[in-house]
MIDRENDREN-292653 format. One record per residue: residue in one letter; chain; x, y negated, z of N, C-alpha, C, O in turn. Coordinates in pm, 1 decimal. Layout:
a	A	X	Y	Z	X	Y	Z	X	Y	Z	X	Y	Z $
...
//
This chain:
m	A	-7274.9	5447.4	15019.8	-7225.2	5564.1	15091.0	-7184.4	5522.2	15232.0	-7118.3	5420.3	15251.8 $
l	A	-7225.2	5603.0	15328.7	-7183.6	5579.9	15466.2	-7038.1	5620.2	15482.6	-6989.9	5711.4	15415.4 $
q	A	-6969.1	5551.9	15572.0	-6831.6	5588.7	15605.1	-6824.6	5601.7	15756.4	-6862.0	5509.2	15828.4 $
k	A	-6776.7	5716.3	15805.5	-6771.5	5742.6	15948.6	-6634.3	5793.0	15988.5	-6577.5	5880.9	15923.8 $
k	A	-6581.7	5735.8	16096.2	-6455.2	5781.9	16152.9	-6485.0	5891.8	16254.5	-6567.7	5875.4	16344.1 $
i	A	-6415.3	6004.4	16238.1	-6423.3	6110.5	16337.9	-6280.8	6146.9	16380.2	-6185.5	6125.3	16305.3 $
c	A	-6267.6	6201.6	16499.5	-6136.8	6240.8	16550.6	-6136.7	6388.9	16584.3	-6238.8	6443.7	16625.9 $
l	A	-6023.1	6453.3	16566.6	-6002.3	6588.6	16616.9	-5910.3	6577.8	16736.9	-5800.3	6523.0	16728.6 $
l	A	-5957.6	6631.1	16848.7	-5888.9	6613.9	16975.7	-5872.7	6747.7	17045.6	-5946.6	6842.3	17018.6 $
g	A	-5775.8	6754.8	17135.4	-5754.0	6874.4	17214.9	-5608.2	6886.0	17254.6	-5528.3	6795.5	17230.5 $
a	A	-5574.9	6997.7	17315.4	-5437.7	7024.6	17356.8	-5349.1	7041.7	17233.5	-5398.5	7051.2	17121.2 $
f	A	-5217.7	7045.3	17255.8	-5126.5	7069.8	17144.7	-5142.4	7213.9	17097.6	-5175.3	7302.1	17177.0 $
s	A	-5119.7	7237.4	16971.6	-5113.3	7371.8	16913.3	-5243.5	7451.6	16918.5	-5240.7	7574.6	16921.7 $
v	A	-5357.6	7381.9	16919.4	-5486.2	7454.0	16918.6	-5539.2	7474.8	16777.6	-5631.1	7553.9	16756.4 $
g	A	-5480.9	7403.1	16680.2	-5520.9	7421.0	16540.7	-5594.7	7303.3	16480.3	-5664.9	7319.3	16380.5 $
k	A	-5580.3	7184.9	16538.8	-5649.9	7066.2	16485.7	-5607.6	7037.9	16341.9	-5692.2	7023.3	16253.7 $
t	A	-5479.4	7030.2	16318.9	-5428.3	7001.4	16185.3	-5466.8	7111.2	16087.2	-5501.9	7082.5	15972.7 $
s	A	-5460.7	7236.0	16130.7	-5496.1	7348.8	16043.8	-5643.8	7346.0	16006.2	-5679.1	7377.6	15892.6 $
l	A	-5730.6	7308.7	16100.1	-5873.9	7297.8	16069.1	-5897.7	7189.2	15964.1	-5976.3	7207.4	15871.1 $
i	A	-5829.5	7077.2	15980.3	-5844.5	6967.7	15883.8	-5792.0	7009.8	15747.2	-5856.6	6985.8	15645.2 $
q	A	-5676.2	7071.7	15745.3	-5616.3	7116.0	15619.1	-5708.1	7215.8	15548.0	-5723.6	7210.2	15426.1 $
r	A	-5769.1	7307.2	15624.6	-5861.0	7405.1	15566.7	-5983.8	7334.5	15510.2	-6029.9	7367.7	15401.0 $
f	A	-6036.8	7237.2	15584.2	-6157.7	7166.5	15542.7	-6132.7	7076.7	15421.2	-6210.3	7078.4	15325.6 $
v	A	-6026.9	7000.3	15424.8	-6000.1	6902.1	15319.8	-5941.0	6966.9	15194.5	-5979.5	6932.5	15082.7 $
s	A	-5848.2	7059.9	15212.9	-5773.2	7114.6	15099.1	-5792.3	7263.9	15076.3	-5734.3	7319.0	14982.7 $
s	A	-5871.7	7330.6	15158.9	-5892.3	7476.2	15151.6	-5761.1	7552.4	15161.9	-5742.4	7655.3	15096.9 $
l	A	-5670.5	7501.0	15244.3	-5539.4	7563.7	15261.9	-5516.2	7601.5	15407.2	-5575.1	7542.9	15498.0 $
f	A	-5429.1	7700.8	15428.5	-5382.9	7736.2	15562.4	-5235.3	7767.7	15553.0	-5191.3	7837.0	15461.2 $
d	A	-5158.6	7716.5	15648.4	-5015.5	7739.9	15652.6	-4979.9	7792.8	15791.3	-5014.4	7731.2	15892.1 $
d	A	-4911.3	7906.5	15796.6	-4872.6	7966.9	15925.2	-4767.8	7885.7	16000.2	-4751.2	7902.8	16120.9 $
k	A	-4697.1	7797.9	15930.2	-4592.4	7719.3	15995.2	-4656.0	7616.2	16088.2	-4749.4	7545.8	16049.6 $
y	A	-4604.9	7608.0	16210.5	-4656.0	7510.5	16306.3	-4580.3	7379.5	16289.7	-4457.6	7375.8	16298.5 $
l	A	-4653.9	7273.8	16265.9	-4596.2	7139.8	16256.9	-4665.3	7051.6	16360.0	-4787.2	7034.8	16355.8 $
t	A	-4589.6	6996.2	16450.7	-4645.8	6908.8	16552.8	-4688.6	6777.7	16489.6	-4613.7	6716.9	16413.2 $
t	A	-4810.2	6734.2	16522.2	-4856.0	6603.9	16476.8	-4795.8	6497.8	16567.4	-4805.3	6506.4	16689.8 $
v	A	-4734.7	6399.0	16506.8	-4678.1	6287.9	16582.1	-4765.9	6167.3	16554.9	-4777.1	6122.7	16440.7 $
g	A	-4828.3	6114.1	16659.5	-4915.8	5998.5	16641.5	-5048.2	6038.9	16580.0	-5124.7	6115.4	16638.5 $
v	A	-5074.8	5985.6	16459.1	-5203.4	6006.4	16393.1	-5180.9	6037.1	16245.6	-5093.5	5978.7	16181.5 $
k	A	-5260.6	6129.3	16192.8	-5264.0	6153.7	16049.1	-5409.8	6138.5	16007.1	-5499.5	6189.7	16074.2 $
i	A	-5433.6	6069.1	15897.8	-5571.3	6042.6	15854.6	-5596.5	6106.9	15718.4	-5519.3	6089.4	15624.1 $
d	A	-5706.9	6181.9	15710.9	-5753.3	6240.9	15585.4	-5896.6	6194.5	15563.9	-5958.7	6137.7	15653.7 $
k	A	-5948.4	6219.1	15444.0	-6088.9	6186.4	15420.9	-6151.0	6288.1	15327.5	-6084.6	6349.2	15243.7 $
k	A	-6282.1	6303.9	15345.6	-6357.0	6395.0	15260.2	-6503.4	6353.6	15263.5	-6556.2	6312.4	15366.8 $
i	A	-6567.1	6365.8	15148.0	-6709.4	6332.9	15138.3	-6791.5	6458.8	15165.1	-6766.0	6564.9	15108.1 $
v	A	-6890.3	6444.5	15253.0	-6986.2	6552.0	15279.3	-7125.4	6497.6	15250.4	-7147.1	6376.4	15252.9 $
t	A	-7218.4	6586.5	15223.3	-7356.2	6546.3	15197.1	-7445.9	6606.2	15304.7	-7444.8	6726.9	15329.0 $
v	A	-7523.4	6519.2	15368.3	-7618.6	6560.6	15470.9	-7753.6	6502.1	15432.7	-7768.4	6380.3	15423.2 $
d	A	-7852.4	6588.7	15410.7	-7987.0	6543.8	15373.1	-7983.5	6445.3	15256.0	-8042.7	6337.7	15263.4 $
q	A	-7915.5	6481.4	15150.4	-7898.3	6401.4	15028.6	-7825.9	6268.3	15051.1	-7825.3	6182.8	14962.6 $
q	A	-7765.6	6250.5	15167.2	-7688.9	6127.7	15197.3	-7540.3	6162.6	15198.0	-7496.4	6249.7	15273.1 $
e	A	-7462.9	6093.1	15112.9	-7318.2	6114.6	15112.6	-7255.3	6037.3	15228.4	-7288.7	5921.8	15254.9 $
i	A	-7162.9	6105.6	15296.3	-7090.5	6043.8	15406.7	-6941.9	6066.2	15383.3	-6896.8	6179.7	15367.9 $
m	A	-6866.6	5957.8	15380.9	-6721.1	5967.6	15372.7	-6669.2	5983.4	15515.6	-6676.4	5890.4	15595.9 $
l	A	-6616.4	6102.8	15546.4	-6557.6	6125.0	15677.6	-6412.2	6080.8	15674.9	-6331.7	6131.3	15596.5 $
m	A	-6380.3	5987.0	15760.7	-6241.5	5945.2	15782.3	-6195.0	6027.9	15901.8	-6234.4	6000.9	16015.2 $
i	A	-6111.8	6128.0	15877.0	-6077.5	6227.8	15977.1	-5941.4	6195.0	16039.1	-5837.7	6203.0	15973.2 $
w	A	-5944.5	6158.2	16166.4	-5823.6	6123.7	16239.0	-5774.6	6245.5	16315.3	-5843.4	6296.6	16403.7 $
d	A	-5656.0	6291.1	16280.6	-5590.0	6403.0	16347.1	-5495.2	6342.1	16449.8	-5388.6	6291.1	16415.1 $
l	A	-5535.5	6348.1	16577.1	-5454.4	6287.1	16682.2	-5361.0	6389.4	16745.0	-5396.8	6506.1	16761.2 $
a	A	-5241.7	6345.0	16779.9	-5145.0	6433.1	16844.9	-5209.1	6499.2	16966.0	-5285.1	6435.9	17039.3 $
g	A	-5178.4	6626.1	16986.5	-5236.5	6701.5	17096.8	-5186.3	6657.1	17232.2	-5075.6	6605.1	17246.2 $
e	A	-5270.7	6678.9	17331.7	-5234.2	6645.7	17469.7	-5150.2	6757.9	17529.0	-5175.8	6875.9	17505.5 $
d	A	-5049.9	6719.0	17605.9	-4971.6	6812.1	17685.3	-4911.6	6734.7	17801.9	-4954.9	6623.4	17831.7 $
d	A	-4813.3	6792.8	17866.9	-4754.1	6726.6	17983.5	-4680.3	6597.8	17947.3	-4655.5	6514.3	18034.3 $
y	A	-4645.4	6581.1	17821.0	-4565.3	6465.7	17779.9	-4640.9	6366.8	17692.2	-4594.4	6254.9	17670.9 $
n	A	-4754.3	6405.9	17642.4	-4828.9	6323.6	17547.7	-4975.0	6316.7	17590.9	-5041.5	6419.4	17604.1 $
t	A	-5024.4	6195.1	17612.8	-5164.2	6179.2	17651.4	-5239.2	6103.5	17542.7	-5179.5	6035.9	17459.0 $
l	A	-5369.4	6116.4	17546.0	-5455.8	6053.7	17447.5	-5443.0	5901.9	17452.0	-5457.3	5840.1	17557.5 $
n	A	-5415.8	5842.8	17335.8	-5411.9	5697.8	17324.2	-5553.9	5651.4	17292.7	-5602.6	5671.7	17181.5 $
k	A	-5619.5	5590.0	17388.8	-5759.0	5550.1	17371.1	-5777.6	5449.0	17258.3	-5887.9	5436.4	17205.2 $
n	A	-5672.3	5376.9	17220.9	-5682.9	5284.0	17107.7	-5713.5	5357.2	16977.8	-5777.9	5301.8	16888.6 $
h	A	-5667.5	5481.8	16966.8	-5693.4	5560.2	16845.6	-5840.5	5599.3	16833.3	-5887.0	5633.8	16724.6 $
l	A	-5912.7	5593.9	16943.6	-6054.3	5630.6	16942.1	-6143.7	5517.2	16893.1	-6257.6	5541.4	16853.0 $
r	A	-6094.4	5396.1	16895.8	-6176.0	5278.9	16861.7	-6244.5	5296.9	16726.9	-6179.5	5323.9	16625.9 $
g	A	-6375.7	5281.7	16726.7	-6453.5	5291.0	16603.6	-6497.6	5431.4	16567.0	-6565.2	5450.1	16465.8 $
a	A	-6460.8	5531.1	16647.5	-6499.6	5669.4	16615.7	-6649.1	5688.1	16637.9	-6704.2	5647.7	16740.3 $
a	A	-6712.8	5750.1	16539.8	-6856.9	5777.6	16548.2	-6883.8	5911.0	16615.2	-6995.8	5936.3	16659.6 $
g	A	-6782.1	5997.6	16623.3	-6795.1	6128.5	16684.3	-6661.0	6199.4	16680.7	-6562.9	6147.5	16627.4 $
y	A	-6658.2	6319.1	16738.6	-6531.6	6391.8	16741.2	-6553.3	6541.5	16753.5	-6658.2	6589.6	16796.4 $
i	A	-6449.0	6612.4	16713.8	-6443.9	6756.9	16728.3	-6339.7	6785.7	16835.4	-6225.1	6741.8	16825.8 $
l	A	-6380.6	6859.0	16936.3	-6292.3	6898.9	17044.5	-6247.6	7041.9	17015.3	-6330.5	7132.8	17009.3 $
v	A	-6118.1	7062.0	16997.3	-6066.7	7192.7	16957.1	-6004.8	7263.0	17078.0	-5920.6	7207.3	17148.4 $
i	A	-6049.1	7386.5	17099.7	-6000.6	7469.2	17209.6	-5954.2	7601.6	17150.0	-6019.8	7657.3	17062.0 $
d	A	-5841.4	7651.4	17198.3	-5781.6	7776.3	17150.5	-5821.6	7888.3	17245.3	-5783.8	7887.0	17362.4 $
g	A	-5897.1	7984.5	17195.9	-5942.9	8095.1	17278.7	-5831.9	8180.0	17337.4	-5854.0	8252.0	17434.8 $
t	A	-5712.2	8172.6	17279.5	-5600.2	8252.4	17330.7	-5523.1	8180.4	17440.9	-5432.6	8237.4	17501.8 $
r	A	-5559.7	8054.6	17466.0	-5486.7	7975.7	17566.7	-5585.4	7907.6	17662.0	-5640.0	7802.3	17629.1 $
p	A	-5608.7	7966.3	17779.6	-5707.4	7911.5	17872.9	-5679.5	7767.0	17913.9	-5772.9	7691.2	17939.8 $
k	A	-5553.0	7728.4	17919.9	-5521.7	7590.6	17958.9	-5578.5	7490.6	17857.5	-5607.6	7376.2	17892.4 $
s	A	-5594.0	7533.8	17733.2	-5648.5	7442.3	17631.8	-5793.4	7405.4	17662.7	-5840.3	7299.6	17620.6 $
l	A	-5864.8	7490.9	17735.6	-6001.2	7458.5	17777.9	-5997.5	7346.8	17882.2	-6074.1	7250.8	17873.3 $
d	A	-5909.7	7359.2	17979.8	-5897.9	7256.4	18083.4	-5856.1	7122.6	18022.5	-5911.7	7018.0	18056.0 $
v	A	-5757.9	7127.4	17933.2	-5712.5	7004.6	17866.8	-5826.2	6946.8	17783.0	-5849.3	6825.9	17784.3 $
g	A	-5896.8	7032.8	17710.4	-6007.4	6987.5	17626.5	-6116.4	6918.9	17707.3	-6167.1	6814.4	17666.6 $
l	A	-6152.8	6976.3	17821.3	-6256.6	6915.2	17904.7	-6209.9	6781.4	17962.2	-6289.6	6688.6	17976.0 $
a	A	-6081.6	6771.4	17995.6	-6026.4	6644.0	18043.5	-6028.7	6539.9	17931.5	-6060.1	6423.4	17955.8 $
v	A	-5995.7	6581.0	17809.7	-6001.6	6491.1	17693.9	-6145.9	6446.0	17671.2	-6171.4	6328.3	17645.9 $
h	A	-6238.8	6539.2	17680.3	-6381.4	6506.8	17663.6	-6423.7	6396.8	17762.7	-6494.2	6302.9	17725.7 $
d	A	-6380.4	6409.6	17887.8	-6413.3	6308.4	17988.8	-6353.0	6172.3	17952.8	-6417.5	6069.0	17970.5 $
k	A	-6229.4	6172.5	17902.4	-6164.8	6046.6	17862.2	-6239.9	5980.3	17746.5	-6256.8	5858.4	17744.1 $
v	A	-6284.5	6061.8	17651.3	-6355.8	6007.4	17536.1	-6489.8	5947.9	17580.2	-6528.1	5839.8	17535.6 $
k	A	-6559.8	6018.8	17667.3	-6687.6	5967.4	17717.9	-6667.6	5833.9	17789.2	-6749.8	5743.0	17777.5 $
e	A	-6557.8	5823.4	17862.6	-6525.9	5698.4	17932.5	-6497.0	5585.4	17832.6	-6538.0	5471.2	17853.4 $
a	A	-6426.3	5618.3	17724.9	-6385.9	5517.4	17626.4	-6497.2	5480.9	17529.1	-6512.6	5363.8	17494.3 $
l	A	-6576.3	5580.7	17484.0	-6672.7	5557.8	17376.1	-6818.6	5572.9	17418.3	-6909.4	5534.0	17344.8 $
g	A	-6840.2	5628.3	17534.5	-6978.0	5657.5	17573.3	-7019.4	5792.8	17518.5	-6937.0	5882.4	17500.5 $
d	A	-7147.4	5805.7	17492.7	-7203.8	5935.1	17453.8	-7212.1	5949.0	17301.7	-7321.3	5943.1	17245.3 $
v	A	-7097.6	5967.5	17234.5	-7097.0	5986.8	17089.4	-7106.7	6136.6	17059.2	-7073.6	6218.9	17144.5 $
p	A	-7151.7	6172.4	16939.0	-7164.5	6314.1	16903.7	-7031.3	6389.3	16910.7	-6925.6	6337.6	16874.3 $
v	A	-7040.8	6512.4	16958.5	-6924.0	6599.9	16969.4	-6966.5	6741.8	16934.2	-7078.4	6784.1	16963.2 $
v	A	-6874.8	6814.0	16871.4	-6890.3	6957.7	16848.8	-6758.3	7021.3	16890.8	-6650.9	6970.2	16858.9 $
v	A	-6766.9	7132.6	16962.1	-6647.4	7203.8	17006.4	-6615.2	7313.7	16906.4	-6702.3	7390.8	16866.1 $
a	A	-6488.4	7319.4	16867.3	-6438.2	7428.7	16784.2	-6361.7	7523.6	16875.8	-6252.9	7490.6	16922.8 $
l	A	-6418.5	7641.0	16901.0	-6343.9	7746.5	16970.4	-6263.1	7814.1	16861.2	-6312.1	7903.4	16792.1 $
n	A	-6139.9	7770.8	16846.5	-6059.7	7807.7	16731.0	-5981.8	7937.5	16753.3	-5967.0	7986.1	16865.5 $
k	A	-5933.7	7990.3	16643.1	-5857.4	8114.8	16637.4	-5948.6	8235.6	16661.0	-5910.3	8331.8	16727.5 $
a	A	-6069.2	8228.8	16605.5	-6163.9	8340.4	16616.0	-6111.0	8466.1	16547.9	-6155.6	8576.8	16578.2 $
d	A	-6016.6	8449.5	16456.7	-5955.2	8565.9	16391.8	-5869.7	8645.4	16490.9	-5832.0	8759.2	16463.2 $
l	A	-5839.6	8585.7	16605.4	-5760.0	8651.6	16709.8	-5845.9	8684.0	16832.2	-5795.0	8688.0	16944.2 $
i	A	-5974.4	8706.8	16811.6	-6067.5	8722.5	16924.1	-6025.7	8833.8	17020.0	-6056.3	8826.1	17139.0 $
d	A	-5957.4	8935.6	16971.9	-5909.5	9042.5	17060.2	-5801.7	8993.4	17156.7	-5773.2	9058.3	17257.4 $
e	A	-5742.1	8878.7	17125.3	-5637.7	8820.6	17210.7	-5689.9	8706.0	17296.7	-5613.5	8645.3	17371.8 $
w	A	-5819.9	8675.6	17286.6	-5874.9	8565.4	17365.2	-5864.6	8595.8	17514.0	-5885.3	8708.9	17558.0 $
i	A	-5832.2	8492.3	17589.8	-5816.8	8505.7	17733.7	-5929.4	8432.6	17807.5	-5948.6	8453.9	17927.2 $
l	A	-6002.6	8348.1	17738.1	-6115.8	8280.1	17800.9	-6220.6	8384.6	17837.2	-6254.3	8470.7	17756.0 $
d	A	-6271.9	8376.4	17959.9	-6370.1	8477.1	17999.9	-6512.4	8431.8	17966.4	-6536.7	8315.6	17933.5 $
a	A	-6603.8	8525.2	17975.5	-6742.9	8500.9	17936.3	-6806.6	8388.6	18017.7	-6885.9	8311.3	17964.0 $
d	A	-6773.0	8378.3	18146.8	-6829.4	8271.9	18230.9	-6783.6	8133.9	18183.8	-6863.3	8040.4	18175.5 $
q	A	-6654.5	8122.3	18153.3	-6601.2	7994.8	18104.0	-6670.7	7955.0	17974.1	-6708.8	7839.2	17956.5 $
l	A	-6687.1	8050.2	17883.9	-6750.4	8022.8	17755.0	-6897.1	7984.6	17773.3	-6946.7	7893.1	17707.5 $
a	A	-6966.2	8055.1	17862.8	-7108.3	8026.0	17887.0	-7125.4	7884.7	17943.6	-7216.1	7812.4	17902.3 $
k	A	-7039.7	7845.2	18036.9	-7047.3	7710.0	18095.0	-7021.1	7604.2	17988.2	-7088.0	7500.9	17984.4 $
l	A	-6924.2	7630.3	17902.4	-6892.7	7536.6	17794.7	-7010.9	7523.7	17699.6	-7047.6	7412.8	17660.8 $
e	A	-7070.4	7636.2	17662.0	-7182.2	7635.2	17567.3	-7308.2	7572.4	17626.6	-7393.1	7523.9	17551.8 $
e	A	-7322.4	7572.2	17758.7	-7434.3	7502.6	17824.5	-7417.1	7352.2	17813.9	-7514.4	7277.6	17803.2 $
k	A	-7291.8	7309.0	17817.0	-7259.1	7166.4	17823.2	-7250.2	7100.6	17684.6	-7291.9	6986.0	17667.2 $
l	A	-7195.9	7173.5	17586.6	-7164.7	7114.9	17455.3	-7197.4	7213.3	17342.3	-7198.3	7334.5	17364.0 $
p	A	-7224.7	7160.8	17220.6	-7243.0	7250.8	17105.6	-7108.4	7313.5	17067.2	-7007.8	7243.7	17054.3 $
v	A	-7108.2	7444.7	17049.4	-6984.0	7518.4	17026.8	-6996.2	7605.4	16901.5	-7097.9	7671.0	16879.4 $
l	A	-6890.8	7604.3	16820.7	-6878.8	7695.6	16706.7	-6746.0	7769.1	16717.2	-6643.5	7709.6	16750.5 $
r	A	-6748.3	7898.4	16688.6	-6623.9	7975.3	16684.1	-6567.8	7963.0	16543.5	-6633.8	7996.3	16445.0 $
t	A	-6444.7	7914.4	16536.3	-6384.4	7884.7	16406.4	-6251.5	7957.8	16388.6	-6190.2	8004.5	16484.6 $
s	A	-6210.1	7965.9	16264.9	-6076.6	8015.2	16232.8	-6024.4	7934.1	16114.4	-6076.0	7943.8	16003.0 $
a	A	-5922.6	7855.1	16140.3	-5859.9	7782.1	16030.5	-5792.6	7879.8	15934.3	-5784.2	7854.0	15814.3 $
k	A	-5744.9	7991.8	15987.8	-5675.3	8090.0	15905.0	-5768.4	8154.2	15802.8	-5734.6	8162.9	15684.8 $
t	A	-5885.9	8199.4	15847.8	-5979.0	8268.4	15756.3	-6081.2	8172.7	15695.1	-6145.0	8205.1	15594.9 $
g	A	-6096.3	8055.8	15755.2	-6195.7	7959.3	15708.1	-6332.5	7976.0	15773.7	-6424.2	7899.2	15744.7 $
d	A	-6347.5	8074.9	15861.3	-6476.5	8099.8	15925.7	-6528.4	7976.6	15999.4	-6462.0	7922.2	16087.6 $
n	A	-6647.3	7934.6	15961.3	-6721.2	7824.5	16023.9	-6653.9	7687.1	16016.2	-6697.0	7594.1	16084.4 $
v	A	-6550.3	7672.9	15935.4	-6482.4	7542.8	15927.3	-6572.3	7440.1	15857.8	-6591.0	7329.8	15909.2 $
e	A	-6627.7	7475.0	15742.2	-6719.8	7383.0	15672.8	-6838.8	7350.1	15763.6	-6880.1	7234.6	15774.4 $
l	A	-6892.6	7452.9	15828.1	-7007.3	7434.4	15916.6	-6972.7	7340.1	16031.5	-7055.7	7258.1	16070.6 $
l	A	-6853.6	7350.4	16085.1	-6808.6	7264.4	16194.7	-6818.3	7116.9	16157.0	-6876.2	7036.8	16230.4 $
f	A	-6761.1	7081.7	16041.6	-6762.0	6941.3	15999.0	-6902.3	6897.9	15957.2	-6942.2	6784.3	15982.8 $
s	A	-6976.5	6986.9	15893.6	-7113.9	6955.3	15854.0	-7202.7	6931.7	15975.2	-7286.1	6841.2	15976.3 $
e	A	-7183.5	7014.4	16076.8	-7261.2	7001.9	16201.2	-7234.7	6866.0	16266.6	-7328.1	6799.0	16310.6 $
l	A	-7108.8	6826.0	16272.7	-7078.9	6694.8	16330.3	-7135.1	6584.1	16243.2	-7194.1	6489.0	16294.5 $
a	A	-7117.7	6595.0	16111.1	-7169.2	6491.8	16019.2	-7319.5	6474.4	16035.5	-7368.4	6361.4	16032.8 $
a	A	-7393.9	6583.3	16052.4	-7538.6	6575.6	16070.5	-7575.3	6500.0	16198.0	-7678.4	6433.1	16204.3 $
r	A	-7490.1	6511.4	16298.5	-7515.4	6444.3	16427.1	-7479.7	6295.2	16422.3	-7516.6	6219.8	16512.4 $
l	A	-7409.0	6253.2	16318.9	-7366.1	6113.9	16308.1	-7474.5	6021.5	16255.2	-7463.5	5899.7	16269.0 $
q	A	-7578.9	6076.7	16195.1	-7680.7	5993.6	16129.5	-7775.6	5930.5	16226.4	-7866.3	5858.0	16185.7 $
//
């Protein structure tokens, strides 16, 4: 069985932990808990009859006080960049994180989770911003709350790891 380390990255409070919890345990909790440092989960996925053990690193979100620790990226085969459609600043932070990862790891597979799709009526990201993002990177609209596209998100990244 293959074993691959992946990271979930992005601004604080975009739903990284909730996406992982939904994927690994099929659970969602409305309570916000800040991730401190790193939390690691694992789950086996199957891609083209090949089992892959995903070692999922949930890294603390970036904000004015907390920046990405590049040491946590060491050995990552790919990552999910999480952006919150209700918070435009999370796009700017996400793109800055993407640049840092490219600098640290090179061109590893990435999939963007445009999270909180269940709140699409509250999204503040405009169509131009979304179009530019989708030109640059593979994007899926996800909802940790409803589970929409969460399995697909991790499967899509796993397929790119082979």
